[in-house]
C-alpha positions in Angstrom: -13.3 -8.9 -39.0 -16.5 -9.8 -41.0 -18.2 -13.2 -41.3 -16.3 -14.0 -44.5 -13.0 -13.4 -42.7 -14.1 -15.6 -39.8 -14.9 -18.4 -42.2 -11.5 -17.9 -44.0 -9.6 -18.1 -40.7 -11.5 -21.2 -39.6 -10.8 -22.9 -42.9 -7.1 -22.1 -42.6 -7.2 -23.6 -39.1 -5.8 -20.5 -37.4 -8.2 -20.5 -34.5 -6.4 -22.4 -31.7 -8.6 -24.7 -29.6 -8.0 -25.9 -26.1 -7.0 -29.4 -27.4 -4.2 -27.8 -29.5 -2.9 -25.3 -27.0 0.6 -24.1 -28.0 3.5 -25.3 -25.9 5.7 -23.2 -23.8 3.3 -20.6 -22.6 2.3 -19.4 -26.1 5.7 -17.8 -26.4 6.7 -16.5 -29.8 9.7 -18.3 -31.3 11.5 -15.9 -33.6 13.4 -18.8 -35.1 10.1 -19.9 -36.9 8.9 -18.5 -40.2 6.8 -15.3 -40.2 3.6 -17.1 -41.3 3.8 -19.5 -38.3 4.3 -16.6 -36.0 1.4 -14.8 -37.5 -0.8 -17.9 -37.2 0.0 -18.1 -33.5 -1.0 -14.5 -32.9 -4.2 -14.8 -35.1 -5.2 -18.0 -33.4 -4.9 -16.4 -29.9 -6.7 -13.1 -30.8 -9.6 -14.3 -32.9 -12.6 -12.3 -34.1 -11.4 -9.2 -32.2 -11.3 -11.0 -28.8 -8.7 -12.8 -26.7 -8.8 -16.6 -27.0 -9.2 -17.7 -23.4 -6.5 -20.4 -23.7 -3.6 -17.9 -24.0 -2.0 -14.8 -25.4 0.9 -14.7 -27.9 3.8 -13.5 -25.7 7.3 -12.2 -26.3 10.1 -11.9 -23.9 12.1 -8.7 -23.5 14.9 -9.0 -21.0 13.1 -10.5 -17.9 9.7 -9.2 -18.7 6.9 -10.6 -20.9 4.3 -8.8 -23.1 1.6 -10.0 -25.4 0.5 -8.8 -28.8 -2.9 -9.0 -30.5 -1.7 -8.3 -34.1 1.4 -8.8 -36.1 2.0 -7.8 -39.7 4.1 -9.9 -42.1 6.2 -7.7 -44.3 7.3 -8.5 -47.9 10.9 -8.1 -46.7 13.2 -11.1 -46.4 15.0 -11.2 -43.1 18.8 -11.0 -43.5 19.9 -10.9 -39.9 19.5 -13.3 -36.9 15.9 -14.1 -36.0 14.6 -12.0 -33.2 16.9 -9.1 -34.1 15.3 -5.6 -34.1 15.5 -4.1 -37.6 13.8 -0.8 -36.7 12.6 0.8 -33.5 10.5 4.0 -33.1 7.5 5.3 -31.2 5.1 4.0 -34.0 6.3 0.4 -34.6 9.0 -2.2 -34.1 10.2 -4.4 -36.9 11.7 -7.8 -36.1 13.4 -10.4 -38.1 12.2 -14.0 -38.3 13.4 -17.2 -40.0 11.8 -15.9 -43.3 10.3 -12.4 -43.5 10.4 -9.4 -41.2 7.3 -8.7 -39.1 5.9 -5.5 -37.7 4.4 -4.9 -34.2 2.6 -1.7 -33.4 1.0 -2.4 -30.0 2.2 -4.4 -27.0 0.4 -5.1 -23.7 1.4 -6.0 -20.2 0.2 -9.5 -19.1 -2.6 -7.8 -17.1 -4.0 -6.3 -20.3 -2.8 -2.7 -19.9 -1.2 -1.3 -23.1 2.4 -0.1 -22.9 3.4 2.8 -25.0 6.2 2.0 -27.4 8.1 5.1 -26.3 8.0 3.8 -22.7 9.0 0.3 -23.8 12.0 1.6 -25.7 13.3 3.5 -22.6 12.5 0.7 -20.2 14.4 -1.9 -22.2 16.9 0.3 -24.0 15.6 -1.0 -27.4 17.6 -0.1 -30.5 18.1 -1.4 -34.0 20.5 -4.4 -33.9 19.4 -5.5 -30.4 18.2 -9.1 -30.2 15.2 -10.2 -28.1 16.2 -12.5 -25.3 15.1 -16.1 -25.1 14.7 -18.6 -22.2 17.6 -20.7 -21.3 17.4 -24.5 -22.0 17.1 -25.0 -18.2 14.2 -22.6 -18.0 12.5 -24.1 -21.0 12.8 -27.6 -19.5 11.4 -26.4 -16.2 8.6 -24.6 -17.9 7.7 -27.7 -20.0 7.6 -29.7 -16.8 5.2 -27.4 -14.9 3.1 -26.2 -17.8 0.9 -29.3 -18.1 0.2 -29.2 -14.4 -0.6 -25.5 -14.5 -2.8 -25.7 -17.6 -4.9 -28.5 -16.1 -5.6 -26.4 -13.0 -6.6 -23.3 -14.8 -10.4 -23.8 -14.3 -9.7 -24.3 -10.6 -7.9 -20.9 -10.4 -10.7 -19.1 -12.3 -13.2 -20.4 -9.7 -11.0 -19.4 -6.8 -10.4 -15.9 -8.2 -14.1 -15.3 -8.7 -14.7 -16.1 -5.0 -12.1 -13.9 -3.3 -13.0 -12.2 -0.1 -10.1 -10.3 1.5 -10.0 -10.3 5.3 -9.7 -7.3 7.7 -6.5 -7.7 9.7 -6.7 -7.3 13.5 -4.6 -4.8 15.5 -3.7 -2.6 12.5 -2.3 0.9 13.1 -4.9 3.6 13.2 -2.7 6.2 11.4 -1.1 4.4 8.4 2.1 6.0 7.1 2.5 6.4 3.3 5.8 4.5 3.1 6.2 0.7 3.5 9.0 -1.1 5.2 9.1 -4.8 5.9 10.4 -6.6 9.0 10.7 -10.2 10.0 10.0 -11.6 13.5 10.8 -15.2 14.3 8.5 -17.3 16.5 9.3 -20.3 18.6 7.3 -23.4 18.0 6.1 -25.6 21.0 8.1 -28.8 20.9 5.0 -30.8 21.6 3.6 -29.6 18.3 6.2 -31.5 16.4 5.1 -34.7 18.1 1.4 -34.0 17.8 1.4 -34.4 14.1 2.2 -38.1 14.5 -0.6 -38.5 17.0 -3.1 -36.7 14.8 -3.3 -39.5 12.3 -3.1 -37.0 9.4 -0.7 -37.7 6.6 0.6 -34.1 6.6 3.9 -32.5 6.3 4.8 -30.3 9.3 4.5 -27.1 7.3 1.0 -28.0 6.1 0.0 -28.9 9.7 1.4 -25.7 11.2 0.0 -23.4 8.5 -3.4 -25.0 8.9 -3.4 -24.3 12.6 -2.5 -20.7 11.9 -5.5 -20.4 9.5 -7.8 -21.8 12.2 -6.3 -19.4 14.7 -7.0 -16.4 12.4 -10.6 -17.6 11.9 -11.0 -17.9 15.6 -9.4 -14.5 16.4 -11.5 -12.6 13.8 -14.6 -14.9 14.0 -14.4 -15.1 10.2 -16.0 -18.1 8.6 -14.9 -17.2 5.0 -11.8 -15.3 3.9 -9.0 -15.4 1.3 -5.3 -15.4 2.0 -2.5 -15.4 -0.4 -0.1 -18.2 -1.0 3.4 -17.6 -2.2 5.2 -20.0 -4.6 8.8 -19.4 -3.5 10.1 -22.8 -4.6 8.5 -22.5 -8.0 10.0 -19.1 -8.5 13.5 -20.4 -7.7 13.0 -23.3 -10.1 11.7 -21.3 -13.1 14.1 -18.4 -12.6 13.3 -15.5 -15.0 10.5 -17.6 -16.7 8.6 -17.2 -13.4 7.6 -13.7 -14.4 5.0 -15.3 -16.6 3.2 -16.4 -13.5 1.5 -14.9 -10.5 3.8 -15.1 -7.5 0.9 -15.0 -5.0 -2.3 -17.0 -5.5 -5.6 -17.1 -3.6 -6.5 -19.7 -1.0 -10.2 -19.4 -0.1 -10.9 -20.6 3.4 -14.4 -21.6 4.6 -14.7 -22.5 8.3 -17.4 -23.6 10.6 -16.5 -22.1 13.9 -19.1 -24.2 15.6 -17.3 -27.4 14.4 -14.6 -29.3 16.2 -11.1 -28.0 15.6 -9.9 -31.5 14.6 -12.5 -31.6 11.8 -11.7 -28.1 10.6 -8.0 -29.0 10.6 -8.6 -31.8 8.1 -10.6 -29.5 5.9 -8.1 -26.7 5.9 -5.1 -28.9 5.5 -6.7 -30.4 2.3 -7.0 -26.8 0.9 -3.3 -26.2 1.6 -2.4 -29.4 -0.3 -4.6 -28.4 -3.2 -2.9 -24.9 -3.3 0.6 -26.5 -3.3 -0.4 -29.0 -6.1 -2.1 -26.4 -8.3 1.1 -24.3 -8.1 0.1 -21.0 -9.8 -1.4 -19.5 -13.0 -0.3 -17.4 -15.9 -0.5 -13.7 -15.2 -2.6 -13.1 -18.3 -5.4 -15.3 -16.9 -7.0 -12.3 -15.3 -7.3 -10.6 -18.7 -8.2 -13.7 -20.8 -11.4 -14.2 -18.8 -13.6 -11.1 -19.0 -15.3 -11.9 -15.6 -11.9 -11.7 -14.0 -10.7 -8.4 -15.5 -11.9 -6.4 -12.5 -9.4 -8.3 -10.4 -6.3 -7.1 -12.3 -4.4 -6.0 -9.1 -4.9 -8.2 -6.1 -3.1 -7.4 -2.9 -3.7 -10.0 -0.2 -3.5 -8.6 3.3 -2.7 -12.0 4.8 -0.5 -14.7 3.2 1.4 -17.8 3.9 4.7 -19.0 2.4 6.1 -22.5 2.7 9.8 -22.5 1.9 12.9 -24.6 2.2 14.7 -21.9 3.9 14.0 -18.3 5.0 16.5 -17.1 2.4 14.1 -18.4 -0.3 11.5 -15.7 0.6 12.0 -12.4 -1.2 11.1 -9.6 1.2 9.7 -7.4 -1.5 7.0 -10.0 -2.1 5.4 -9.6 1.3 1.8 -9.0 2.0 0.8 -6.8 5.0 1.3 -10.0 7.1 2.9 -13.1 5.8 3.5 -16.3 7.8 6.6 -18.1 6.6 7.0 -21.7 7.4 10.3 -23.4 6.6 10.8 -27.1 6.0 13.2 -27.3 8.9 10.3 -26.4 11.2 10.9 -22.7 11.8 8.3 -19.9 11.7 8.7 -16.2 10.8 6.2 -13.4 10.8 6.9 -11.0 7.9 5.0 -7.8 8.2 4.6 -4.3 6.8 5.7 -1.6 9.3 3.1 0.8 8.0 0.3 -1.6 9.0 1.8 -3.3 12.1 4.1 -2.3 15.0 6.5 -4.8 16.5 4.5 -4.7 19.7 1.3 -5.7 17.9 3.0 -8.6 16.1 4.2 -9.8 19.5 0.6 -9.7 20.8 -0.5 -11.8 17.8 2.3 -14.3 18.3 1.4 -14.6 22.0 -2.3 -15.2 21.2 -1.3 -17.8 18.6 0.9 -19.6 21.2 -2.0 -19.7 23.6 -4.3 -21.1 20.8 -1.6 -23.7 20.0 -1.2 -24.8 23.6 -4.9 -25.2 24.1 -5.3 -27.0 20.8 -2.6 -29.5 21.8 -4.3 -30.2 25.0 -7.8 -30.7 23.5 -8.2 -30.7 19.7 -11.8 -31.8 19.9 -13.5 -28.6 21.2 -15.6 -26.4 19.0 -13.3 -23.9 17.3 -14.9 -20.8 18.7 -14.4 -22.1 22.3 -10.6 -21.9 22.1 -9.2 -19.2 24.3 -6.7 -16.8 22.8 -6.0 -14.6 25.8 -4.4 -15.5 29.1 -7.2 -13.8 31.1 -10.8 -15.1 30.9 -12.2 -13.9 27.6 -15.7 -12.8 26.8 -16.5 -14.9 23.6 -18.6 -12.6 21.5 -19.1 -15.3 18.9 -20.6 -17.6 21.5 -23.5 -15.2 21.7 -24.5 -15.7 18.1 -24.2 -19.5 17.8 -26.5 -22.0 19.3 -24.7 -24.1 21.8 -26.0 -27.5 22.6 
């Protein structure tokens, strides 16, 4: 596109600014006229680059793709909008409210192009098939959450830029090539349920317990900065198939001071948990829309937490190598990948966590690195590298 074309597009108002962000995830509405659809696509792929506010998306079954270019054809649409008029390995022709349009290239939300031949097979595309749309319930849910999610986008960009994945303790030395997931329950000390009232913190039990686990992990690994994943199981249930627009697992960057009191670190970590829950999630295409994030297209978090209403709300295929699941009826489960962990090692970790919890309940005002995690007297290697008063 040359400079004259740039000026022409700006005069026509096709470039879409942040203040005029399209509603409903920049989804293409085939019930609109062809020129409006073309304007959406042009405004979100301007001057040969992706507009950072969004990508023009279309829904095919339960998947979403985006396009950078659409061609309006001089052919009046005579069938239902969204119907496929022609499908082959070179292009797809679709009807709108007015004229037919042509699409030649489609992309996954992570920016990878998908061959039309693969798309046709994957979704069984044929002339006469109609592209699916979101249900009214899904649209209403999406409208409700979209404003929250858009406002938090800058927050997620910052978090994604500062990811530092942790090294998990007690992993198997010889890792098999296949993955299976298992879930192991863990009993919670009854005193813990009372201690939240004594802590003076306005926290839900799940926030309190998950924060204590994060402190335990920092203590166990002597890590002062690490990223864990956070699952949005409740949001996934609410948005149904529309949730495929979003990342199911988001980063929570934890910065600890192991030389600080546990009580102080607990306040800090619990505030991060609250922010993560309020910020919800981000659109999958975010990683592609911002060039500085494109190297992070595939993020697998070794360690994650999930706060759910019930264990049934957690989809096992979503699991990280180790996921701590906290339910709102005060239960805890350790969901782990068997190629990374044995059942025996999970039990060791659970035992250490219990020891940490028991000691934290007795005295929450010690420096974090001083908490014992073994029944026998432990040599605290971290104590050798900090200055004790």
